N, C-alpha and C positions, 0 to 999 in steps of 0.2 A: 528301682523307681517307685514304688510304695513305699520302701523305706525311707526316700529321700524327702519324699512328700510327707512324712510323719514327721521326719525330722524338722524341715521346715515349718510345720504346724507348731511343733514342739517350743520353737525359737522365738515363734511369734507369740505363743503364749506366754511365753518368760519374759519376753519385752513388754507387753501388755501389763503383766504384773509389776511389773520393774516401773513403768509409768504410774500405774495406779497407786503404789505405794509413797511416789514423788509427789503425787498431787496429794494424798493423806496429810503427809509431812507439812504441806505447802498451806494447804487450807485451815489446817489445825493451828497454823501459827498466824495466820491473819483473820481468819474466820469472815463474819458480813458485820456490818454496823449495828450494835443496839440503839435504843431510843434514849439518847443522853437526857434527857428531860425527863423520861420514866424513872432513869436511874436515880438522879438526882430527887426526885420524889420519894423512892422509895427508902434512898438513904436516910431522907428527912423522918421519913415514917420509923426508920430504925431508932431514931434520937427521941422521938417523941413517945416510942412505946406502940406505935399502931398496930402492930402485929404480936405483941407479946402473948396475948391470948387468944388468936385467930391466925394460925400459920395457915388455914387456907384462903384467907384472903390474901396474905403475901402470895402463895403460888397462883391465884388469880390474875394478880397484878404482874408477875413473871410470864404467864402464860399469853399474856396479850403483846409481847414482844418477841417474835420469832427467834432473833438471835438472841437476847437474852434466855429463855427458853432452853435453846437449844447448848447454850455457853455452859449454862448453870449443870445439865444433864452430863456435858464431856465433863466439868471441874469435880464434880460428885462420884462419878466415876473413877476418875485419878484417887480422889480421896477415900474411895473404899478399896481399892487396889493397895494404896498404901497403907490401911487400917486392916487389911486380911479379911474384910467384910464382904458378905454375899447373899444377895436375896434370892434365895432359891426358887425358879420357876416364877420370877417375877416378870409379868407382861404388860404391867402398868408403870411407862416411865415416870407418872406424878408419883408414885411411891417411892422412887429414888430420892427425890427432893423431900417427901416427909422423912425418909430415914436420914436425911442430913439434918433437918430440924433449923430453927432459926439461928442458931449460933453460926453452923457451917456455912449456911445461905448469908449471913450478914458479912462474914468473911470473904465469900466469894464476890458479893455486888461490893463491897467496900475496898475490893482490890484495885489501886489505881491504874493497873495494866489492863482492866476493861475497857477504860475509855482512851486508852493510848493505843490507836489502830491508825492504818494509813486509809481506811474507809471511813466515811461518815455518810449520814442519813441525807445531809442537805447537799450532798454530791450526787444522788442518785439520778440515774438516766432512766427513760422510760423503757428502755431493755432490760432493765435491772428492777425495775417495778414489776415488770409482768411475772416472772415466777414468783416472787414474794406474794402477790395478788392468787396466782394459783394456788399456791400453799396455804392461804387463809380461806380459799373457797372449799379446796379437797381436805382440809383438816374440821372445818365447819361441818360441811355436808357427812362427814364420818362421824361427826360428833352426835348430830341430829339422829342419822339413822340408826347409831348404836343405840342409843335410849327407844328404840319403837321396836329394835330385837332382843332387850332386856340384856344389853351388853354394856358394860361400864363406859359412859361416855367420854371418861378421860383417857380409856385404850383407844378408841376411836378418834378421838382428835388427836393423840400423838401418833398414832400410825399415819393419819392423814397429813399431817405435818412431814414427818420424816420421811415419807416416799418423796416429797418433793425439794429434800435438803439438798440433793447434790445438785439438782439444776441451779439453785441460789447460788450455792457455794462457785460453781463454775462463772456463774454471769458476774458476779462481784471480783473472783481473784484469777479468772481467765477473760478478760473483757474483750480482748481482741478476737480471740477463738469464737466467744460466743456471739460477738458480732458478723463476724465472717460466716460462721454457721447460718445465724439467723437471716441474714441478707441473701444467702445464696440457697435457701430451701429450695429444693426441687418438686415438681409435683407427685405425690404420693409419699414424701419423706415427711419426717417431722423434726423439729428442734433435737429431741433425743437421738433420733439416727444419725443426724447431722454431728452431734457432739461424739456420739461414739465412734465415727468414721475418721474424726478430726485428733481425737485423745486417744484411742485405743482403750476407752472404756466407756461404759454410759453411765449418766446421771445417776443413776439409781445403783450401779454397782458402787459409785464413791459414796453415795448416802448410808449403804448397807455397811461398806469397809469401817465409816466413822462412828456407827450406832453400834457396831458387834463389841468395840471397844470399852464401850460404856459399861458391860457387863449385862445387859439384858438376857431375859431367857433364851435359849437357842429357837424356843417356839415362836418369837417374836417374829423371825425370819418369813414367816406368813404374809408379813406385810407387804412386802417386797414385789409378790408375783412374780409367776415364771420359775422361782425358786423352790427346790427340793425343801419341804419341811421336815426338820430332824425329827424322829420319834420321841415322844413325850415319855418322861421317866416319873416314877413314884407318884401318879396321880390317875384316877380312873382315866382309860383311854378313851370310851366313848364320851365323856363328858368334855374331856381335853378337847377330841379332835372336833367334838361338834363346835365348841367354841372357838376354835382355829378355822375351822369352816366359815363361820358366821364371819369371822374378822376379814377374812379374806375375801370373802362376797361384797362384805360392807367396803374393804379397800378400792376393789375393781369398781364399784359403782361410782364411788367419790371422785377416784381418779378422770372416770369417763367424764362425769359433770364438769370437773376443775378443767379439763382439757376442753370441753365444748365452752365454756367459759374464756378460754385464750385462742381465738380462732390466729392470732397474729403468730403464736408460736405452733398452732397444731393445723394446718391446713383442711384435714379432714374433721374439723372438727362438727360438721352438721352430721357425719355418720356418728360420732361420740356422743353427740345431743340424743340422737333417735335411740342410742343405745343406752342411755342414763334416763331418758322418760321412760322406757318400759321398764327398767329395773325400779326405776322410783315409784312405779305405780303399783309393781308386784310387791314393795316392801312397805310403802306408806300407805298405799289403798287408794292413792289420788296421785295426781301430776302437781298438786300445791306444793310451790316453793318456798311460799312464806316463811316457813319455819326454818328452813336453810339460810334465807335472804337475812333474816331476823340475826341468827348465829352469827352469819358473817358479818354484820354491821357490830355486832357486841364484840366478836375477837378483833377487830380493827381500830376500836373506838379510841385507844390511846395514841395511836399513830395520827389519825385524824385532829385529835383534839390536839395534840403539840406540833402538827407538820400540817395544817389545813391545805397549803398550797400545791403541796407535795404528793400527799394523800386523798386528796379531794374525791378522787375515782376508785380507791380500793374497796371501797365496799360495794364495786359496781357489779352485781350478780344479775345478768340477765343474758343468758345463753344465746336465745332467738336473736335479739338484737343487736348483740356483740358480734354474732357471725353474720349477719345483715350487712352492718359497718364494715366488717371486714372485707366483705365482697364488694362493698363501693370504694372504699381505701384501695383495694388491687384494682379495680377500675380506673382509678385516680392514677395510681402509679405506671398502669400500662398507657396512659396519655404522656407520651414522652415529651412531648412539645411544652408543657406545660413550666419546665424549667427554663423557657426561653420569652416568659410572659413577664411584663413587668410586674412588681410586687401587688399592687392592686387588682390588677387582673387575674394574676395567680389565686389570689386570695378568695375572689368571687367566682371563681371555676371551682377551687376546692370546696367551699362552700356549696355549691350546685353538686357536685359528686357525693357530699355528705346526706343530700336528701334523696338519691337514688334510690329507687326501688327495683331490684332485679326482676321480680315478678311480672309488673307491668309498666307500662309507659304512662307517665305522669304529666297530664296538660298544664299543671303548674310549673314542673319544671321547665317543659318547652318554654312557657311564657316568660321566665324568667331569662333564660336564654337569649330570647330573639327580644324582648323590649327592653333587658336591662342589662344583660351584659356585652351581647354586640355592639349597640350605641356606645357604651363607656368605654368599649376597647378601640372606640375610635373610626368607626365605618358610619357614614353617613345614610346608607340605604343599601337595602339589598332585598332578594329574591330565592326562595328555597321551591325549586321546580322538584316534580315528582313524577316519574314515569308512568304515562298510562299504555300497558302492554298490548292492550287491543288497537290502539289506534298509532303506537311508537311515536307519540309525541309526549315532550316534556311540560307539563302542565304547571305553570306558576300559583303555588297552593297557598304560599304564605308572603306577603311583602312587610319588608322591615324597612321602615323609615322611608325615605322619598329617594327612590330611583330616578336618577338624571338622565343616563345615559340612552335609553328606552324605554319604550312604554311595554310592561311585561303583558307577555302574550305567549299563546301555545307554541312550543318550538318544535321542529322536526330534528329528530336524530340526525338526520343526512342533510341538515341544512349547510349550506357553502357560501353565505355571503351574510356581511352586517353582524350586528351583535347575537344574530341567530346561530352563525357559524362558531361563534367564542363560545356560545353557552353549550352547542353539540360538540363541540371539540373538548370540552372540559369533560362531559359525560364519558368520553370514549378513552380519554387519557388517564392514566395511573396516578400521575401527579397534578397537582393544580397549576393554572393558567393565571401568569399577574403580566398585565398589560399597560404600560404609560399611555397616558390618552394627551396629544398634541392640542395646542389651540385649534388646526387646522381639522381635527378628526371630530369635532365637535361645537355646538352653537350653544352651550351651558355656561358660557364667559368663564371658562375654566373652574367650575367652582368645584368639579371630579378630578384628581389627579393620575389614578389608577383604578382599575377593578380587578378584582382577584375571584375565581371560580374552580371549583372542584367538584368531583364526584363524590355522593353520599353512598358510602356502603363500600365494603372491600369486596368478599366474595359474592355478594348479591348486591347489585347496583339498582339503587332506587331512585336517584334524583341528581340535582346539581344544587349545590348552595353557591349562590353569586352575592358578592360584596363589592361596596364601592367604598374607595377612601378619599375624603375630600382635600383640597388644597389648604384648607385651613388647619387641619395636622400637621402638625411639627414631625416629619420624621428623618429630619436631618441625624446623618450619623448611624442610623439603624436601618437602613434600605435592606439588609439582610435579613433582618428578622421579620418581615413583611409576611413572607411566605410562611416562615415558622408559626407566626401568631395566627394566622389564617388555619394552620392545620391544626392548633390548639383548638381552636374555636370547632371546627370540624369534625376532630374526634370526641369532643363533648357532645355536639349533637347526635352524633352515631349513637352514643352511649347512651343517651336521655331516649333515644328511639329504641335501646335494644337490639341493635342489629349485631 
C-alpha cells in the first residue's frame, strides 16, 4: 500500500516536472510584450550615440519596461553560455547587463525578432495588467526598502520583479487558464494557489525555472521564498548569509505589500496589508509609503507616457483604498440582478456601489438611491417600511415620490385586508409581490399600472420596500424584467444599509 502511494506520488511529480518544462519552452518562445515605443526610442538613441558614454542611462531605460528588462537578461544569459562566460557569485542581475555592454545590448534591442510577437501592449486586458502592476509595486518596494537596509537597490528591484515574472507569463501565455483561475477564486485561496492546482506548478516555480537558466548565482534563490537557499562558497559565510537573510526579508515584505495592492488577485489582501504595515514600520521606522509611491511612479513612467489610456492606473499604489474598492466591487458582483437592468440603470447602480463604505452606512448613498436611482428606474412613488419590534408594526419611514394607491401609515404584520395586507404579505414572503392594478381597484384614473413590494433583509428582516410603476412607463416586451429590476434595487438598498 505505502509503496503504491509512493509510486503514485513519484508519477505525479514527474508529470508536473514535464508540465513545467513545457511551460518553460512555451513562455520562452512568446514572452510578454515589450513597450514598442520605448524600443524605438532606445534604437534612435543608439543612432545618435545617446548611450555611448552613459551605459547606466541605457540600463535605466531598459529597467522601466518589465518585458524588455527580463528579455535582455534572458538573451545575455544565452550569450554568456555561448561565450563560456560566468559571473561568479553574481547576485545583481543588472551586472549581467553591464557585462553585456553597449554593443551586445544594441544587438539584442535592434533584433527584429524583439517586436515580432503575438502579444501587444495595446491589446492588454485588465486581467493581464494586474500582475504587471503587482510586479512594479513589488519591485519598487524592494528597491526602496533595500536602500534603507544598506543593500544594493538594484538587487532589491530585480528580486522584487522576478518573484512576479511567473504570474505575468501565465497571464499572457495561458490567458484562458488564468481567466478561469481568476473568476473561480474560492474563499481562502488566491490566484497563485488556483493556478498551481490548474497547471501543476506554481507561478513562482515557473519564474525560478526561467531565471535559473540565466546563470544567476545559486544564492539568488533566496528571493523566491519557501525555497532552500544553497550554501555559499568562496565568500565569508557570515557576511553572505546576512545579506541573503536581509534580501529574503525584503522580498517577503515587498511581496506582502504587492499582494495588498492587488486585492483582485488576493482575497486575503487585508491580511497582507496588516503584515506589510508592521514590517514596513519595523524596517523604515514609520508607515510612510510616499517613498515607495514615488518609486512606483518613476518605474512605470514610460508605460504611462507611451500608453496613457492603457496604463493610467498603473501607478495606483494605495492598498487601503484598493482593498476597500475590491470589497465594494465584490458587493456589486454579488448583486446578481444587475445584469438584467437597462444599461443606464446598471451604470448608476455600479456608480453607487463604487461609493459604498463597508464600515458605515452613508446617508448620501441612501439619498442617491432614493431620490435619483429609484425615480430614474421608472418608479413613480414608494415607501420604505421599517419594522418596529415593540409594536410589531411596519412603520413608513421614507416616502419616495408620490404614492397614489394608499396613504402611507403604520401597517400591522398581521393585516389581512386592502393594501395593508399586501405590505404584510411582502414582509412574510421570501420573494417580492407584484400585482397589476385594474381600473376597478383604484380611483387614481389608472395613473398606476402595478406595484411591487418585497422584504428588506434576508437573515434578518427589517422592513419592506414598496414601489409603484406608473402607466406612463412603457414596459412592453419586458414584463418579465419587472421583478428582476426591483430585486436589483432592493439588493442595492440592502447593501447600502450594510445588512
